[in-house]
LUMDREN-969472 format. One record per residue (C-alpha): residue in three letters; x, y, z; residue number from 1. Coordinates in steps of 0.05 Angstrom, whole numbers, plus 5000, padded with zeros to 4 digits. Layout:
N
(r "ala"; (X; Y; Z); NUM)
...
***
This chain:
257
(r "met"; (2690; 0692; 2481); 1)
(r "thr"; (2647; 0736; 2526); 2)
(r "phe"; (2624; 0812; 2498); 3)
(r "gly"; (2666; 0843; 2565); 4)
(r "lys"; (2733; 0804; 2535); 5)
(r "arg"; (2712; 0837; 2458); 6)
(r "cys"; (2702; 0903; 2484); 7)
(r "leu"; (2770; 0905; 2519); 8)
(r "gln"; (2809; 0872; 2460); 9)
(r "thr"; (2767; 0930; 2413); 10)
(r "ile"; (2795; 0982; 2468); 11)
(r "leu"; (2861; 0949; 2462); 12)
(r "ala"; (2860; 0953; 2384); 13)
(r "ile"; (2840; 1032; 2380); 14)
(r "leu"; (2900; 1048; 2435); 15)
(r "ile"; (2960; 1015; 2396); 16)
(r "leu"; (2929; 1045; 2330); 17)
(r "cys"; (2929; 1108; 2357); 18)
(r "cys"; (2995; 1102; 2377); 19)
(r "phe"; (3014; 1078; 2308); 20)
(r "asn"; (2971; 1133; 2287); 21)
(r "ala"; (3014; 1194; 2326); 22)
(r "lys"; (3083; 1157; 2301); 23)
(r "asp"; (3071; 1162; 2240); 24)
(r "ala"; (3044; 1230; 2238); 25)
(r "ser"; (3108; 1256; 2283); 26)
(r "ala"; (3154; 1221; 2224); 27)
(r "ala"; (3110; 1243; 2166); 28)
(r "ala"; (3136; 1313; 2174); 29)
(r "ala"; (3206; 1352; 2176); 30)
(r "ser"; (3240; 1419; 2190); 31)
(r "lys"; (3295; 1449; 2143); 32)
(r "tyr"; (3329; 1510; 2171); 33)
(r "val"; (3370; 1545; 2123); 34)
(r "ala"; (3426; 1602; 2133); 35)
(r "val"; (3428; 1652; 2081); 36)
(r "pro"; (3492; 1708; 2092); 37)
(r "phe"; (3465; 1770; 2098); 38)
(r "ala"; (3520; 1830; 2098); 39)
(r "ala"; (3514; 1911; 2120); 40)
(r "gly"; (3484; 1947; 2068); 41)
(r "gln"; (3449; 1882; 2024); 42)
(r "ser"; (3382; 1878; 2014); 43)
(r "val"; (3351; 1821; 2023); 44)
(r "thr"; (3278; 1785; 2008); 45)
(r "gln"; (3252; 1743; 2050); 46)
(r "lys"; (3239; 1680; 2020); 47)
(r "glu"; (3179; 1643; 2023); 48)
(r "thr"; (3173; 1586; 2064); 49)
(r "gly"; (3170; 1524; 2023); 50)
(r "tyr"; (3155; 1443; 2033); 51)
(r "val"; (3175; 1388; 1991); 52)
(r "tyr"; (3133; 1315; 2002); 53)
(r "glu"; (3176; 1254; 1987); 54)
(r "glu"; (3143; 1196; 1965); 55)
(r "gly"; (3191; 1141; 1987); 56)
(r "thr"; (3188; 1164; 2059); 57)
(r "gly"; (3121; 1197; 2057); 58)
(r "lys"; (3162; 1250; 2098); 59)
(r "thr"; (3134; 1334; 2089); 60)
(r "ile"; (3195; 1373; 2093); 61)
(r "trp"; (3190; 1445; 2110); 62)
(r "thr"; (3231; 1497; 2094); 63)
(r "tyr"; (3255; 1551; 2127); 64)
(r "tyr"; (3293; 1615; 2100); 65)
(r "arg"; (3332; 1657; 2159); 66)
(r "tyr"; (3381; 1710; 2149); 67)
(r "arg"; (3448; 1713; 2180); 68)
(r "val"; (3481; 1764; 2213); 69)
(r "lys"; (3548; 1763; 2244); 70)
(r "val"; (3574; 1827; 2293); 71)
(r "pro"; (3635; 1847; 2309); 72)
(r "gly"; (3636; 1875; 2367); 73)
(r "glu"; (3585; 1918; 2413); 74)
(r "gly"; (3539; 1961; 2368); 75)
(r "val"; (3462; 1973; 2341); 76)
(r "leu"; (3432; 1939; 2287); 77)
(r "lys"; (3388; 1989; 2249); 78)
(r "val"; (3345; 1945; 2202); 79)
(r "thr"; (3307; 1982; 2156); 80)
(r "leu"; (3232; 1937; 2133); 81)
(r "arg"; (3199; 1947; 2069); 82)
(r "lys"; (3126; 1906; 2042); 83)
(r "gly"; (3140; 1869; 1986); 84)
(r "lys"; (3079; 1842; 1941); 85)
(r "ser"; (3041; 1802; 1997); 86)
(r "arg"; (2969; 1799; 2018); 87)
(r "ile"; (3005; 1792; 2092); 88)
(r "ser"; (2985; 1864; 2124); 89)
(r "gly"; (3038; 1895; 2153); 90)
(r "leu"; (3111; 1883; 2179); 91)
(r "ser"; (3148; 1841; 2219); 92)
(r "leu"; (3213; 1819; 2241); 93)
(r "ser"; (3238; 1762; 2295); 94)
(r "met"; (3310; 1755; 2322); 95)
(r "tyr"; (3333; 1686; 2339); 96)
(r "ala"; (3405; 1663; 2368); 97)
(r "ser"; (3412; 1605; 2328); 98)
(r "leu"; (3395; 1570; 2263); 99)
(r "lys"; (3355; 1519; 2292); 100)
(r "ala"; (3331; 1564; 2343); 101)
(r "glu"; (3248; 1560; 2352); 102)
(r "glu"; (3254; 1616; 2416); 103)
(r "ile"; (3255; 1687; 2390); 104)
(r "val"; (3300; 1724; 2423); 105)
(r "asp"; (3252; 1786; 2402); 106)
(r "asp"; (3203; 1811; 2356); 107)
(r "trp"; (3171; 1864; 2328); 108)
(r "phe"; (3110; 1879; 2288); 109)
(r "phe"; (3079; 1943; 2250); 110)
(r "ser"; (3001; 1934; 2228); 111)
(r "gly"; (2989; 1970; 2163); 112)
(r "lys"; (3050; 1995; 2158); 113)
(r "lys"; (3097; 1995; 2082); 114)
(r "lys"; (3162; 2015; 2118); 115)
(r "ala"; (3199; 2004; 2190); 116)
(r "val"; (3265; 2019; 2227); 117)
(r "val"; (3278; 1970; 2280); 118)
(r "thr"; (3345; 1997; 2332); 119)
(r "ile"; (3366; 1934; 2365); 120)
(r "pro"; (3432; 1943; 2409); 121)
(r "val"; (3481; 1871; 2404); 122)
(r "ser"; (3545; 1852; 2431); 123)
(r "arg"; (3588; 1803; 2390); 124)
(r "gly"; (3566; 1742; 2355); 125)
(r "val"; (3516; 1719; 2303); 126)
(r "tyr"; (3449; 1730; 2305); 127)
(r "tyr"; (3385; 1707; 2253); 128)
(r "phe"; (3330; 1744; 2223); 129)
(r "ser"; (3264; 1727; 2186); 130)
(r "gly"; (3211; 1773; 2164); 131)
(r "ala"; (3143; 1770; 2127); 132)
(r "glu"; (3130; 1743; 2072); 133)
(r "lys"; (3166; 1779; 2004); 134)
(r "glu"; (3192; 1830; 2060); 135)
(r "thr"; (3250; 1870; 2046); 136)
(r "leu"; (3306; 1874; 2101); 137)
(r "lys"; (3366; 1918; 2098); 138)
(r "tyr"; (3413; 1932; 2148); 139)
(r "thr"; (3468; 1984; 2174); 140)
(r "phe"; (3508; 1973; 2238); 141)
(r "thr"; (3542; 2026; 2270); 142)
(r "gln"; (3602; 1997; 2334); 143)
(r "gln"; (3604; 2021; 2395); 144)
(r "lys"; (3661; 2027; 2449); 145)
(r "pro"; (3639; 1989; 2513); 146)
(r "gly"; (3618; 2035; 2558); 147)
(r "ser"; (3674; 2048; 2618); 148)
(r "asn"; (3634; 2091; 2663); 149)
(r "tyr"; (3600; 2038; 2704); 150)
(r "ser"; (3635; 2084; 2772); 151)
(r "ala"; (3627; 2153; 2795); 152)
(r "lys"; (3706; 2152; 2780); 153)
(r "arg"; (3693; 2131; 2711); 154)
(r "ala"; (3642; 2187; 2712); 155)
(r "leu"; (3631; 2223; 2635); 156)
(r "ala"; (3642; 2296; 2622); 157)
(r "leu"; (3560; 2313; 2592); 158)
(r "lys"; (3557; 2375; 2576); 159)
(r "lys"; (3491; 2422; 2565); 160)
(r "gly"; (3452; 2402; 2505); 161)
(r "thr"; (3491; 2336; 2494); 162)
(r "lys"; (3465; 2270; 2491); 163)
(r "ala"; (3488; 2213; 2514); 164)
(r "val"; (3464; 2147; 2476); 165)
(r "ile"; (3475; 2081; 2528); 166)
(r "thr"; (3477; 2015; 2490); 167)
(r "gln"; (3451; 1959; 2537); 168)
(r "thr"; (3456; 1884; 2518); 169)
(r "pro"; (3467; 1826; 2557); 170)
(r "asp"; (3544; 1833; 2567); 171)
(r "tyr"; (3547; 1897; 2596); 172)
(r "asn"; (3494; 1903; 2655); 173)
(r "phe"; (3526; 1959; 2702); 174)
(r "pro"; (3505; 2027; 2716); 175)
(r "arg"; (3525; 2082; 2674); 176)
(r "trp"; (3554; 2142; 2708); 177)
(r "tyr"; (3557; 2219; 2685); 178)
(r "lys"; (3602; 2287; 2703); 179)
(r "ile"; (3552; 2349; 2704); 180)
(r "arg"; (3596; 2411; 2714); 181)
(r "leu"; (3547; 2479; 2731); 182)
(r "thr"; (3601; 2544; 2718); 183)
(r "gly"; (3546; 2581; 2760); 184)
(r "lys"; (3481; 2568; 2802); 185)
(r "lys"; (3418; 2536; 2763); 186)
(r "lys"; (3366; 2494; 2763); 187)
(r "ile"; (3367; 2440; 2716); 188)
(r "thr"; (3332; 2397; 2678); 189)
(r "ile"; (3343; 2321; 2670); 190)
(r "gln"; (3312; 2295; 2608); 191)
(r "ser"; (3319; 2222; 2599); 192)
(r "glu"; (3277; 2160; 2574); 193)
(r "tyr"; (3274; 2129; 2639); 194)
(r "ala"; (3285; 2182; 2681); 195)
(r "ser"; (3257; 2154; 2745); 196)
(r "leu"; (3321; 2104; 2744); 197)
(r "ala"; (3356; 2165; 2740); 198)
(r "val"; (3389; 2198; 2802); 199)
(r "leu"; (3437; 2254; 2818); 200)
(r "thr"; (3484; 2264; 2870); 201)
(r "asp"; (3532; 2331; 2892); 202)
(r "ala"; (3614; 2317; 2897); 203)
(r "ser"; (3605; 2282; 2959); 204)
(r "arg"; (3556; 2227; 2928); 205)
(r "thr"; (3495; 2256; 2975); 206)
(r "pro"; (3428; 2253; 2927); 207)
(r "val"; (3402; 2330; 2914); 208)
(r "ala"; (3336; 2338; 2923); 209)
(r "val"; (3305; 2314; 2850); 210)
(r "lys"; (3234; 2304; 2831); 211)
(r "leu"; (3196; 2279; 2768); 212)
(r "ser"; (3159; 2328; 2747); 213)
(r "gly"; (3124; 2292; 2683); 214)
(r "ala"; (3123; 2203; 2677); 215)
(r "lys"; (3094; 2214; 2608); 216)
(r "lys"; (3160; 2275; 2587); 217)
(r "asn"; (3204; 2225; 2631); 218)
(r "val"; (3240; 2291; 2663); 219)
(r "leu"; (3272; 2300; 2723); 220)
(r "thr"; (3272; 2376; 2753); 221)
(r "ser"; (3313; 2405; 2815); 222)
(r "glu"; (3273; 2436; 2868); 223)
(r "lys"; (3317; 2479; 2869); 224)
(r "ala"; (3377; 2524; 2836); 225)
(r "leu"; (3440; 2479; 2852); 226)
(r "lys"; (3508; 2509; 2873); 227)
(r "lys"; (3562; 2520; 2823); 228)
(r "gly"; (3603; 2445; 2818); 229)
(r "thr"; (3607; 2380; 2799); 230)
(r "tyr"; (3544; 2334; 2804); 231)
(r "tyr"; (3543; 2260; 2786); 232)
(r "leu"; (3487; 2232; 2748); 233)
(r "cys"; (3479; 2147; 2748); 234)
(r "met"; (3440; 2113; 2712); 235)
(r "arg"; (3416; 2051; 2737); 236)
(r "cys"; (3411; 2002; 2670); 237)
(r "ala"; (3408; 1925; 2706); 238)
(r "asp"; (3346; 1958; 2745); 239)
(r "leu"; (3320; 1991; 2667); 240)
(r "gln"; (3325; 1915; 2641); 241)
(r "glu"; (3270; 1895; 2688); 242)
(r "lys"; (3225; 1956; 2671); 243)
(r "leu"; (3229; 1931; 2595); 244)
(r "tyr"; (3197; 1867; 2606); 245)
(r "ser"; (3262; 1837; 2612); 246)
(r "lys"; (3282; 1857; 2549); 247)
(r "arg"; (3355; 1836; 2531); 248)
(r "tyr"; (3368; 1894; 2477); 249)
(r "tyr"; (3360; 1976; 2479); 250)
(r "thr"; (3386; 2041; 2484); 251)
(r "thr"; (3366; 2106; 2521); 252)
(r "thr"; (3394; 2177; 2516); 253)
(r "val"; (3398; 2224; 2571); 254)
(r "ser"; (3413; 2299; 2565); 255)
(r "trp"; (3395; 2360; 2614); 256)
(r "lys"; (3399; 2434; 2597); 257)
***
């Protein structure tokens, strides 16, 4: 056998061995997901990820625990996180759309914190959560009526000093409209978490002079006093979704004075 043929056989043997080793490595590990029922008001402690080695099969089976939350309708989850006896510094929460999903819908991390509250607007469905090792999770759920003020004709009255909370979910991407009634000539200020996306119009739907007086404060102030009458405030929530790095769930509040 020539030296060239011996080299070729050696290379082929190495390649075959690598292929078998790759198959053995992939077959040697498996994942198991366990859904733990999680009810409102219940306190649960994140179970540690465990593994079992099966001598018969040579497999290592990793077990992951995720907490199952069933949401009856559109509303807001408030999840309270408390640090457990763990070496991990800080708190974390991951949200999944299904038990075995690898892709995270959203996640939160609080460095160095012993307690944190995460507010998550959600639509009807089932969601799965996991936290940091030995972390305690507890949540409350507040159901809200689906927004109906998606046009100027359906605008909701917004009284002075009253806050309107807007819930943004994947199932509801329409703009929100509000009516502001002035009983006399007045210069008004609109406070919103994302004011640059708000538009104020008069009764004929003509935008009135409004400017952004402070990006950090997110305040819209009329340039001059507005006449007595009804005005309409439109919050463009679909655009807001893009501004929030394509996150699917969030809330914002709006008020005026």
